[in-house]
C-alpha positions, -999 to 999 in steps of 0.1 A, spaced: -696 37 -893 -695 22 -858 -688 -13 -873 -660 2 -894 -644 17 -863 -647 -16 -844 -633 -35 -873 -603 -11 -876 -598 -13 -838 -598 -51 -839 -574 -51 -868 -551 -27 -850 -552 -48 -818 -546 -80 -839 -515 -63 -855 -502 -51 -822 -505 -86 -807 -486 -101 -836 -459 -75 -833 -456 -82 -795 -453 -119 -801 -427 -113 -828 -406 -90 -806 -407 -113 -775 -405 -147 -791 -384 -142 -822 -365 -109 -822 -357 -104 -785 -336 -136 -780 -314 -126 -809 -309 -90 -798 -311 -87 -759 -315 -114 -733 -316 -113 -695 -292 -135 -675 -290 -143 -638 -256 -143 -620 -253 -175 -600 -218 -172 -585 -192 -148 -573 -167 -155 -601 -171 -119 -614 -171 -102 -580 -169 -71 -575 -181 -62 -609 -211 -86 -606 -226 -100 -575 -245 -133 -569 -282 -128 -578 -275 -98 -601 -296 -98 -632 -281 -84 -664 -290 -76 -700 -268 -90 -727 -265 -77 -762 -266 -108 -783 -263 -90 -816 -232 -69 -812 -206 -96 -821 -224 -101 -855 -214 -65 -862 -179 -63 -847 -152 -85 -831 -151 -87 -793 -127 -63 -775 -104 -70 -747 -121 -62 -714 -156 -69 -727 -177 -88 -702 -189 -118 -723 -215 -144 -719 -208 -178 -736 -216 -214 -738 -192 -232 -715 -168 -255 -733 -169 -292 -723 -136 -288 -703 -153 -261 -681 -186 -279 -674 -199 -314 -680 -234 -301 -686 -245 -273 -709 -242 -239 -691 -238 -203 -698 -208 -186 -682 -199 -149 -678 -163 -138 -677 -140 -109 -689 -123 -113 -722 -85 -107 -716 -69 -123 -747 -79 -124 -783 -66 -145 -812 -28 -141 -816 -23 -124 -782 5 -136 -758 -9 -140 -723 9 -145 -690 6 -138 -653 37 -127 -633 37 -116 -596 -1 -115 -597 -3 -92 -627 -19 -101 -661 3 -94 -691 -10 -93 -726 15 -90 -755 42 -81 -729 23 -52 -713 10 -53 -677 -27 -47 -677 -44 -21 -656 -73 -39 -641 -91 -16 -616 -120 -41 -614 -97 -67 -597 -101 -68 -560 -71 -91 -552 -40 -99 -572 -39 -134 -588 -21 -160 -567 -11 -181 -596 18 -178 -620 4 -186 -654 13 -205 -675 42 -220 -655 21 -237 -628 -5 -250 -653 18 -261 -681 32 -296 -683 42 -317 -713 7 -332 -712 -9 -297 -715 8 -288 -748 -23 -300 -767 -45 -277 -745 -22 -246 -743 0 -250 -774 38 -244 -772 51 -219 -746 64 -187 -761 90 -165 -743 86 -128 -743 108 -104 -723 120 -133 -701 84 -144 -694 68 -177 -704 35 -170 -723 8 -188 -742 -4 -176 -775 -42 -175 -780 -48 -197 -811 -68 -188 -842 -105 -188 -836 -101 -188 -798 -103 -163 -769 -90 -163 -734 -113 -153 -706 -109 -148 -668 -133 -140 -640 -128 -107 -622 -126 -127 -589 -95 -144 -603 -86 -166 -573 -121 -181 -572 -133 -185 -608 -138 -215 -631 -123 -197 -660 -97 -200 -688 -67 -204 -665 -83 -238 -654 -97 -251 -687 -80 -233 -715 -92 -213 -745 -127 -205 -754 -139 -211 -790 -151 -177 -804 -182 -195 -818 -193 -201 -782 -199 -164 -776 -235 -154 -769 -231 -117 -764 -217 -88 -743 -231 -78 -709 -245 -43 -710 -263 -34 -678 -272 -47 -644 -310 -42 -641 -317 -59 -608 -315 -54 -578 -325 -17 -582 -297 -3 -560 -271 -19 -583 -285 -7 -616 -256 5 -638 -239 1 -671 -212 -25 -674 -177 -17 -689 
């Protein structure tokens, strides 16, 4: 009877170890992943050295929403080496995007952005758009007397919350949707900053 108990205990332990390995090596990277924040491009929402958890599965179930804080593979125009970036999604496929007097407009509506610390000091797309940029931005569209860009099919437009100091879409253009890795859910470190992200 003792041998039977030991045999069952070893079998249970073996099963638990296999389950742990499966969760941490195979399942976890596809569902939730930890990321480190290296810069201030998302300040005040995220600070340098924050550690966050990212839901890597959510965009397999639903499309991303405006205002989601997204982690993605940086496109070549943003970084010469492979890197993960984190920014806020402000424009989806088909949206008209512009900045006027420091305010972001999407589809002609001024966006209420309480997470922005300072207004943007760039008129977009006017100061970024030249004849050479039509390939990058597409043709300008006028809406309510404002020059706008239309987010192309299969693309997104992302900006850092620290708009005046962020290597984001206003510098390098649109983000292919396929580059999305997931949505930031929670700051888990440092302890005083633990909170859900919206």
